[in-house]
C-alpha positions as CSV (number, residue, x, y, z in Angstrom):
1,M,-0.1,0.0,0.1
2,Q,1.3,3.6,-1.2
3,L,1.4,6.1,1.6
4,S,-0.2,8.5,-1.5
5,S,-3.2,6.5,-1.4
6,V,-3.6,6.3,2.0
7,I,-3.2,9.8,2.6
8,A,-5.8,10.7,-0.2
9,S,-8.1,8.4,1.3
10,P,-9.5,8.8,4.7
11,A,-11.1,5.4,4.9
12,L,-7.6,3.7,3.9
13,L,-6.0,6.0,6.7
14,L,-8.1,4.9,9.3
15,Q,-7.3,1.5,8.3
16,F,-3.5,1.9,8.2
17,F,-3.7,3.3,11.9
18,A,-5.8,0.4,13.0
19,R,-3.8,-2.6,11.7
20,T,-0.8,-0.2,13.1
21,I,-2.2,0.0,16.9
22,Q,-2.8,-3.7,16.6
23,C,1.2,-4.7,15.4
24,V,2.5,-2.5,18.7
25,F,-0.3,-4.3,21.1
26,T,0.6,-7.3,19.5
27,S,4.7,-7.2,19.8
28,V,4.4,-6.0,23.3
29,F,2.0,-8.8,24.6
30,S,4.5,-11.1,23.0
31,K,7.7,-9.8,25.0
32,V,6.1,-8.8,28.3
33,C,7.7,-10.7,31.3
34,Y,5.1,-11.5,33.9
35,W,8.0,-11.3,36.9
36,T,11.8,-9.9,36.5
37,K,13.0,-9.8,39.0
38,G,13.6,-13.0,42.0
39,A,14.6,-16.0,42.6
40,C,11.8,-17.6,40.4
41,K,10.8,-16.2,37.1
42,E,8.3,-16.7,34.1
43,S,7.9,-15.3,31.1
44,N,3.9,-15.9,30.4
45,P,1.7,-13.8,28.8
46,V,-1.5,-12.8,31.0
47,V,-3.8,-14.4,28.5
48,D,-6.0,-16.3,31.1
49,S,-5.6,-14.9,34.7
50,A,-6.3,-18.4,36.5
51,A,-4.4,-20.3,33.8
52,A,-1.6,-17.7,34.4
53,D,-1.7,-18.0,38.3
54,D,-2.1,-22.1,38.2
55,K,1.0,-21.8,35.6
56,R,2.9,-19.2,38.0
57,D,2.1,-21.6,41.3
58,Q,3.9,-24.4,39.4
59,S,6.8,-22.7,38.4
60,K,7.1,-21.6,42.3
61,E,7.3,-25.0,43.1
62,Q,9.8,-26.3,41.1
63,L,12.4,-23.3,41.2
64,A,11.9,-22.3,45.2
65,T,15.5,-22.5,47.1
66,T,15.5,-24.5,50.4
67,P,16.6,-21.9,53.1
68,T,19.1,-24.5,54.2
69,S,21.1,-21.7,56.0
70,V,20.0,-18.5,57.1
71,N,21.7,-15.3,58.7
72,Y,19.4,-13.4,60.9
73,H,20.1,-9.5,61.8
74,F,17.4,-9.9,64.4
75,T,18.8,-5.8,65.5
76,R,20.7,-3.2,63.9
77,K,21.7,-1.1,66.8
78,C,25.6,-1.7,67.7
79,N,28.4,-0.3,70.0
80,Y,30.8,-0.3,67.6
81,K,31.1,2.1,64.4
82,C,33.0,0.1,62.2
83,G,33.6,2.6,59.2
84,F,33.1,-0.2,56.8
85,C,29.9,-1.7,58.2
86,F,27.2,-3.4,55.6
87,H,24.2,-3.6,57.9
88,T,24.0,-0.5,59.8
89,A,21.5,0.8,62.3
90,K,18.6,2.4,60.3
91,T,16.1,1.6,62.6
92,S,16.1,0.2,66.5
93,F,13.6,-2.2,65.8
94,V,13.5,-5.8,66.8
95,L,11.1,-8.1,66.9
96,P,8.6,-9.7,70.0
97,L,10.6,-13.4,71.0
98,E,7.4,-14.9,70.2
99,E,7.0,-13.5,66.7
100,A,10.5,-14.4,65.9
101,K,10.0,-17.6,67.3
102,R,7.2,-18.1,64.8
103,G,9.5,-17.4,62.2
104,L,12.3,-19.5,62.9
105,K,9.8,-22.5,63.1
106,L,8.3,-21.5,59.6
107,L,12.4,-21.5,58.3
108,Q,12.7,-24.9,60.1
109,E,9.9,-26.2,58.4
110,S,10.7,-25.1,54.9
111,G,14.2,-27.1,55.2
112,M,16.6,-24.7,57.0
113,E,19.5,-26.8,58.8
114,K,21.8,-23.5,59.8
115,I,20.9,-20.7,61.8
116,N,23.0,-17.7,61.9
117,F,22.1,-14.6,64.5
118,S,23.6,-11.3,63.9
119,G,23.1,-7.7,63.8
120,G,24.3,-5.0,64.6
121,E,25.5,-6.4,67.9
122,P,23.4,-9.7,68.9
123,F,24.5,-9.7,72.3
124,L,23.5,-6.0,73.0
125,H,19.7,-6.4,73.0
126,E,18.4,-7.1,76.3
127,K,22.1,-8.2,77.7
128,G,22.0,-10.9,75.4
129,D,19.3,-13.0,77.0
130,F,16.8,-12.5,73.8
131,L,19.6,-13.9,71.9
132,G,20.1,-16.7,74.2
133,K,16.5,-17.9,74.3
134,L,16.4,-17.6,70.3
135,V,19.3,-20.0,70.3
136,Q,17.9,-22.6,73.1
137,Y,14.6,-22.6,71.1
138,C,16.7,-23.3,67.3
139,K,18.5,-25.9,69.1
140,Q,16.2,-27.4,71.6
141,D,13.3,-27.0,70.4
142,L,13.9,-27.1,66.6
143,Q,16.5,-29.5,66.8
144,L,18.7,-27.4,64.0
145,P,21.8,-29.2,63.3
146,S,23.7,-26.1,63.3
147,V,22.7,-22.2,65.8
148,S,25.8,-19.7,65.5
149,I,26.3,-16.6,66.3
150,V,28.8,-13.8,64.5
151,S,29.8,-10.9,67.4
152,N,32.2,-8.2,68.1
153,G,32.4,-9.7,71.8
154,S,32.4,-6.9,73.7
155,M,28.9,-7.8,75.3
156,I,29.7,-11.2,76.2
157,K,29.9,-12.5,79.7
158,E,30.9,-15.7,80.8
159,K,27.5,-16.5,82.5
160,W,25.6,-16.4,79.2
161,F,28.0,-19.4,78.3
162,Q,27.0,-20.8,81.0
163,K,23.0,-20.8,80.6
164,Y,23.1,-20.7,76.7
165,G,26.2,-22.8,75.6
166,D,25.4,-26.1,75.6
167,Y,22.7,-24.7,72.9
168,L,25.3,-23.0,70.6
169,D,27.5,-24.6,67.6
170,I,29.9,-21.9,66.4
171,L,30.5,-18.5,67.5
172,A,32.5,-15.9,65.5
173,I,34.5,-13.2,66.9
174,S,34.8,-10.2,64.1
175,C,38.7,-9.2,64.6
176,D,40.1,-6.7,62.1
177,S,43.5,-6.3,62.9
178,F,45.9,-7.8,65.8
179,D,46.8,-3.7,66.2
180,E,44.6,-2.2,68.7
181,S,45.2,1.4,67.3
182,T,44.6,0.0,63.7
183,N,41.2,-1.2,65.1
184,Q,40.7,2.3,66.5
185,L,40.8,3.3,62.9
186,I,38.7,1.4,61.4
187,G,35.6,1.9,64.7
188,R,36.1,-1.9,65.6
189,A,36.4,-0.6,69.3
190,Q,34.2,1.0,72.0
191,G,36.1,3.7,74.1
192,R,39.5,2.6,75.2
193,K,38.6,-1.0,75.9
194,S,41.0,-3.6,74.3
195,H,39.5,-5.7,71.5
196,L,42.0,-8.2,71.4
197,D,41.9,-8.8,75.2
198,N,38.3,-9.7,74.7
199,L,39.1,-11.9,71.8
200,F,41.0,-14.1,73.8
201,K,39.0,-14.2,76.8
202,I,36.1,-15.4,74.6
203,R,38.3,-17.8,72.9
204,N,39.0,-19.3,76.4
205,W,35.5,-18.9,76.7
206,C,34.6,-21.1,73.9
207,Q,37.2,-24.3,74.4
208,Q,35.8,-24.2,78.4
209,Y,32.3,-24.0,77.3
210,K,32.4,-26.8,74.6
211,V,31.8,-23.7,71.3
212,A,33.4,-24.0,68.3
213,F,35.7,-20.5,68.0
214,K,35.6,-18.7,64.7
215,I,37.1,-15.2,63.8
216,N,36.0,-12.7,60.5
217,S,38.1,-10.3,59.3
218,V,37.3,-7.5,56.9
219,I,39.8,-6.6,54.8
220,N,40.4,-3.4,53.9
221,T,43.1,-0.4,53.4
222,F,43.4,-0.1,57.2
223,N,44.6,-3.5,57.4
224,I,45.6,-4.7,53.9
225,D,49.4,-5.0,54.4
226,E,49.2,-6.9,58.3
227,D,50.5,-10.5,58.4
228,M,47.9,-11.7,61.1
229,T,49.3,-15.7,60.5
230,E,50.8,-16.0,63.8
231,R,48.1,-14.6,65.9
232,I,45.6,-16.8,63.5
233,V,47.4,-20.2,64.5
234,E,48.0,-19.5,68.1
235,L,43.9,-18.7,68.6
236,N,43.3,-21.8,66.1
237,P,40.0,-21.0,65.5
238,V,37.9,-23.5,63.4
239,R,37.3,-21.2,60.4
240,W,38.9,-17.4,59.8
241,K,36.5,-15.8,57.2
242,V,38.8,-13.3,55.5
243,F,36.0,-10.9,53.6
244,Q,36.7,-8.4,50.7
245,C,35.5,-4.9,52.0
246,L,32.1,-4.5,50.3
247,L,30.3,-1.5,49.2
248,I,26.4,-1.6,50.0
249,D,24.2,1.3,48.8
250,G,22.1,3.0,51.5
251,E,23.7,1.4,54.0
252,N,27.2,2.1,53.7
253,A,27.6,4.1,50.1
254,G,25.3,6.8,48.8
255,E,23.5,10.0,49.8
256,A,21.2,7.1,52.5
257,A,24.1,5.9,54.4
258,L,25.2,5.9,57.6
259,R,28.8,5.1,56.2
260,E,31.0,6.0,54.1
261,A,33.1,3.1,53.3
262,E,34.9,4.2,50.3
263,R,38.1,4.9,51.9
264,F,38.2,1.4,53.1
265,V,37.7,-0.3,49.5
266,I,40.8,-2.1,48.5
267,S,41.2,-3.4,44.9
268,D,41.2,-7.3,43.9
269,Q,44.8,-7.7,43.5
270,Q,44.7,-6.3,46.9
271,F,43.0,-9.0,48.2
272,Q,44.5,-11.7,46.5
273,E,47.8,-10.2,47.6
274,F,46.6,-10.4,51.3
275,L,45.5,-14.3,50.8
276,D,48.6,-15.2,49.1
277,R,50.6,-13.6,52.1
278,H,48.6,-15.7,54.5
279,S,48.4,-18.8,52.2
280,D,49.7,-21.4,55.0
281,V,46.7,-20.7,57.6
282,S,44.8,-24.0,57.1
283,C,41.5,-22.3,58.3
284,L,41.3,-19.5,56.3
285,V,38.5,-19.3,53.7
286,P,38.1,-15.9,51.8
287,E,35.5,-14.3,50.3
288,S,35.9,-11.6,47.5
289,N,32.8,-9.4,46.7
290,E,31.7,-11.8,44.1
291,K,31.6,-14.8,46.5
292,M,30.0,-12.9,48.8
293,R,27.2,-10.2,47.4
294,N,24.6,-12.7,46.6
295,S,25.5,-16.4,48.7
296,Y,24.0,-14.9,51.7
297,L,20.1,-15.4,52.7
298,I,20.0,-12.4,55.0
299,L,16.9,-11.7,56.7
300,D,16.5,-8.3,58.2
301,E,14.9,-7.3,61.6
302,Y,11.3,-7.7,60.3
303,M,12.2,-11.1,58.7
304,R,12.2,-10.3,55.2
305,F,14.8,-11.3,52.7
306,L,17.3,-9.0,51.2
307,D,18.5,-9.0,47.9
308,C,21.8,-7.4,47.1
309,R,21.9,-8.2,43.4
310,E,21.4,-4.6,42.5
311,G,24.2,-3.5,44.8
312,R,21.4,-2.7,48.0
313,K,19.5,-4.4,49.8
314,D,15.9,-4.7,48.3
315,P,13.9,-6.4,50.7
316,S,11.1,-9.0,50.0
317,K,7.6,-9.3,52.1
318,S,8.2,-10.5,55.2
319,I,8.1,-14.3,56.2
320,L,5.4,-14.3,58.7
321,D,3.2,-12.4,56.1
322,V,3.5,-14.4,53.2
323,G,5.3,-17.7,54.5
324,V,9.2,-18.7,53.5
325,K,8.6,-20.0,50.0
326,E,6.7,-16.5,48.5
327,A,8.9,-14.4,50.5
328,I,12.5,-16.4,49.4
329,C,11.5,-15.6,45.5
330,F,12.9,-12.1,46.3
331,S,15.9,-13.1,47.7
332,G,18.2,-12.9,44.9
333,F,20.1,-16.3,46.5
334,D,23.1,-17.8,44.3
335,E,22.8,-21.1,45.5
336,K,25.7,-22.0,43.6
337,M,28.4,-19.2,44.4
338,F,27.1,-20.5,48.3
339,L,28.2,-23.7,47.7
340,K,30.9,-22.5,45.6
341,R,32.1,-20.5,48.6
342,G,32.4,-23.1,50.8
343,G,29.1,-22.3,52.7
344,K,27.9,-25.8,53.5
345,Y,30.9,-27.5,55.7
346,V,31.0,-29.6,59.1
347,W,28.7,-27.2,61.2
348,T,27.4,-28.9,64.3
349,K,30.0,-29.0,66.8
350,A,29.3,-32.2,67.9
351,D,30.6,-33.7,64.2
352,M,33.4,-31.5,64.7
353,K,35.7,-34.1,66.7
354,L,37.4,-30.8,68.6
355,E,39.9,-31.1,71.3
356,W,38.0,-29.4,73.9
């Protein structure tokens, strides 16, 4: 059909536009995806809503992730001011104990084997008693194979071990340097209290009360040249997790962030040089930015999964409202990377065959 004849005839012009609009609609509907984010994805056009809902439910059933290992950051409050912190005190909210237990039971029913409690500083809320009750519930009532905690160590008392130590498999203490002045520069300190004195004291308590001891270190511009081999060997943790400093928009980078971590960031090459320097440390478990970003199932204080794939933390709906199967579809969890980085290991203290 020639354009001149279309312009000359109003009827043909109307027909031309009608066909054009029809083509546009056909093209759009053929390319629309119902979901564009999350661990569960589909690409069926909406032709019949009932049929589409049925297909969507089938897809979720097939692709839903099992929450084998979950990190529950039940509080964001902390008594330290680490400059690179990527889970900052943006709220002071903590779920009521019974609601937190309800969520943990939902996770256990969905296949959770390991729970890790973190923060913020998890021993800060109710002086560690809230945390202790969750630890006891997960081991005693839910019978989870592994219950662990990540802490800065500053609030831990021996009486906590006496009351709850039997229920805890692993305690990880964050320590980024064996130089007190470096810890002060990083913000890994409270006033002039010795972070290292606490570290060694807690190591002894772990041995006394039969809790596996672990160390987490974030490698950054302030500790990149340090050789920690001698002290790590002396402390003899079951695992030494070594993280490359990671930027997360809205947490430690960007206008809405409570921290400015850009000055702590190191290159991949610098991180590798640190790893090479400590290659003789058998318990070292390295985690680059690539390995770390999407390989953790993270629950925030509202029990929402946090999707970090876009370099920020996008929350799902709470598992308390929609259940685990629905919420986990928006976690952004990379299970292959989780396994590649050694996320699944011997994590029950009874199976570690440690010499207490």
